[in-house]
N, C-alpha and C positions, 0 to 999 in steps of 0.2 A: 543689416550686417550685425548690429548689436544683438538682435534676437537670436541669430545663428550662433554667436559667440556664447550667449547665455545658455543655449541648448547644449553646446559642447561642454561647458563647465558642469552642467547638471549631469550629463552622462558620464564624463570622465571622473567625477567625484565618486561614482558608484564602483569604479574598478577596484577589485581586490586581487592581490597576488597570493596564490596558494600553491601547495605541492604539485597539483595537477595542472597549473597554469593560471591564467588571468580569468576571473569570474566577475559577476556582479552586474553585467549588462546583458539584456535580452535583445534578440533580433526583432525589435519593434519597427514600425514604419518610421518613427523618429530617428532611430539608429540608422536605418537604411539611407534616409535622406542626408544625414550628417556624414556618413561614409562617402556617399557620392560627392557631396560638396567638398569635403577635404581632399578627395582624390583629384578633383578638378583644380583645386587651389594649389596642390603640389605637382600638378602635371604628371600624375601617376596613373598607371594601368594596373588593375588588380587581376592576378592569375590565381586560379584555384585548381588543385589536383582533384581527380575523381574520387579520392578517398576522404575528402574534407566533409565537415558537417554540411547538411543540406542548405542551411541558411548562409553559409560562406560560399557555397557553389552558386547560389541564386544571386548574390550581390556582385559576384565577380564579372569582369569584362570578358574573360575567356576561361573555359574549363576544359581539362584534358589530361593527357599523360605528361610526365615531367619533361621529356625531351621536346615534345610538340610545343609545350608551353614556353620552353627556353628559346625555341626558334621563333615563336611569336614575339617574345620579348625583344629579340635582336632586331626584329623588323618594325616594332611598334614606334610611333613617333614620340611617345612620351619619354621624358628624361628619367623617370623613376619607375622601377618595377617593384610591386609589392607581391611577393611570392607566398601564397598560402599553401604550404606544403611542408616537407621536412627539409633539414638543413642541406643535404647534398643536392637537392633540387635547386635551391636558391644559389648554391655554388655554381651549378651548371649554367644557370642563367647569367651569372656574373662572368663566367668563362667565355660565353658567347656574346656578351654585351659588356666588355671591359670598361667602356666609357660612361656607362649608365650607373645610377645609384640603385642598388638592389637591397630591398628590405625584406626581412622575414618577421612576421608579427610576434614570434617568440623563438629566440635563438636556441632555446632548450629542446626544441622539437627535433630530436635525432632520429636514427634509423638503426634497428638491430642488424639489418643485412649489411648496410654500409659499414657498420662498426665491426663486422665479423672478420675484416682483414685490414691491417694497417700498412702504411708504406714500408715500414721496416720489415714486416712479415713478407711482403711481396718481394722486396730486394733479396731476402734470404731464399725464397722459393725460386726466383730467377737464377740465383747462383747455383742451385742444384741442377738446373736445366738451361745452361748458357745459350744454347742454340734454339730454344723454343720461342715461339711467338706468343705474346700475351694478349688475350681477349678479355676485356672487362665489361661486365654489365654496367649500364649507366648508373645503377644504384650503388655508387662508390664515391668516395671522397675525391676532391680535386687532386690531392697528393697521390692517390692510387691511379687516377686517370693519367697523371703526368708520367707514370712509369709503364703505361700501357701502350701497346702497338696499335690496337684497333678496339674501339668501344663497340658495344652492341646493345640492342634493346630486345625485349622478349619477342617482339614481332619479327625481328630480322636476324636473331642469333644464329639460326640455321644457315641463312644465306652468307653471313659473315664468315663462319667457320668453313663452309663449303668453298669459299673463295680462296682459301689458303692452300698452298702447295700440299698435296696429300702426304708427302714425305716429311713435312715439317712438323715437329712436335708442337702441341698447343697447350698453353696453360690457361684454363678457363676459370674465371672467378667473378663474384664470390659465391654464387648461389648453386648449391649442389643439385637441387631439383631441376632448375633450368638447364644446368650442365648435363644432367642425365638425359633430359629430353633431347638436347642437341646431339649428344653422342648416339642415342638410339636412332634418331632420324637420319643422321649423316653416316652412321656405321663406322665412324672414325675410331680406330683403336689407339692411336698415339695422342690421345687427348687426356690431360690430367686435370682433375676437377677439385677446386677448393671446397672444403666441407662447411661452407657458410650457409645461413638460412635466414629468412624473414620469420620471426617468431609467430607472426599472425598466420601466414600462409602454411608454415610447417604444421600448425595446429589443426588445419583442416585435413583430417585423416581419411584413409581409404575405407574404414569401417563406416564412417558417417556417410560418405558418398555412396557406398554400396547399399546402405539402408534407404537412403533417399531415392536412389534409382529404382529400388525394388518397390517402394510404395508410390512412386510416381512414374509408372511405365510409359506414359504418353508424353512425358516432358522431354525437352532438349537439355543437354548439359553444357554449360559454359565453364571451363576450368582454366584457371591461370596456371602457366607452367611453373611458377614458384611454389605451387601447392604440393604438400606431401601426398595428396591423393591423385596427382596427375597420372602416375603409373597405373593406379587402380582404374581410372577412367579408360585408359587405353586397353587394359586387360578386359574390361567389360565389353568393349567394342570388339576386340580381337577374338574373344571366346564366344561371341554371339549372344551374350547375355543382355546386351542393350544394343539397339541398332546403331551401327557405326556412323551412319550419316547424321545422327543426332548427338554425337559426341564431338565437341569442339574445344581444342586447346588454344587459348587466345590470350593476347595482351589485353589490357583494359580498353585501349583504343579499338582493337579488333572486336571486342564484345559489343561496342556501340554499333558497328557496321553489321555484325551478325544479328543483333536484336532487330534491326530494320528489315532483315531478310528472313527472320525466323518463321517456320511453318507451324510450329506447335503453339498451343494457347498458353502453355506453361513452360518456364525455363528455370532450371536449378542452377544457381550461380555459386561457384567456388572461388571466392576472392574476398577482399576486405569489404565489409557491408556498406561502406560509403558509396560503392559503385552502383548499388541498387537505385539510387536517386536519379542518376543520369540514364540508366537503362529504362526506368519507368517513364521518364520524359521522352526518350527516343521512341518507345513503342508502348504507348499507354494502354493498348488493348491486350497486352500480354501480362500474365501473372508471373512476376519474377520473385523467386524465393531463394534465400540463402541456404547453402548446404550446411553452414554452421553460422547461426545467428549471433554467436559470441565472437566472431572474427572481426574485432574492432581494434584498430591501431591507436594506442594511447597517445602516441606522438602526433599523429595526424590530428587527433581531436584536441590537441593543445592550442590549435589555432581557433580560438573562440571569438564570438562577437566582441568581447571586451579586449582581447589581444589585438584584433584588427583595428579597433578604434584607437587604442594606445599607440599602435604603430604609426597611424596617420597623424595623430595629434603631436606626438613626441619625435617623429621621424626616426623611429627605432624598430627593429634592431638591424643595423646595416651589416651586410655580408661583404667581407673582403677576401680576395684571393691574391697571393703574391704574383706579380706579373710574370715571372719566369715559370712558375708552376702553371699559371693559367695558359701560357703560350704552349707548353708541352701538352697539357690536357686538351687544349683546343685542337691540336694536331690529331690526337687519337679519335676525337669525335668527327673531325672532318674526313679522316680516312674512311670511317664507317659510312658517312654520307656519300662519299665518292663511289663506294661499291654499289650503291643503289638501294632502293627499298628501305630508306631510313626509318620508316614507321613512326611511331610515337615514342613513348618512353617505356615504362614498364606496363 
């Protein structure tokens, strides 16, 4: 035990806090062994989102979409959940596991999409459409989920909206590109869409996708519906410029399933670049290439080896959700699950 404690002191002394997060510790075998030891000592399970650094994904007990991970957290026997992702994801885990301790390795890891609508803004929007039903993407804060009628994921957003009385107005938030995709598929005219976006996905544009498709005519396309290029992908398929059976609009969880069933030797991927690590593990014989290799989320990458070590050593940063807010938010998530096809997260 003394040797293990000494190893911890050696590693933790290297941790430095900078503007982009905690640094100073590399993902060495010594680090990995210490992470595992500390997790056992704290009776903690480590969850990592698909967009995390490869070394964080590889040390985690479970890797996946945010909602899928939150549901795993609720069923896990461990008392402590270490959520390697952004803040709204850790909040969702706390909502579904109110009696467990939920930690995020760096509480500064936010989300531009979740931040694109506040509870106050949603209250004002609802006041404009008092009879409308609110559908919120899981990429929202607990306070927004508490004001929501039904949550959705990117994999089930179409099913959730289609389940609503066609005469009922719908307020869909916060992602404008996912909302446009749902409106296009359902044909619903009485659907109002909040103009929020993920800055990473919005930056993957149609021109880039068109150029990649033109220069890789035999590839398949995996496109996340949050992307600014999703409409371009469907246009390519609809116009016959790219085979429709090779264009797939998918959640991150859906991409893993599609990778295992892919018929092409190459797949162009339009989402955050962290997803490539899991895709390559799922189908090692396929060449997965990013549509935009700069599509990296600075917030996701704040969960560094140093941040995870600090989290387990210092028992930080704990995520709290007010019990009343959590209860209301839990209802909106459970209504989604009751509809069926809860999918994963984003």
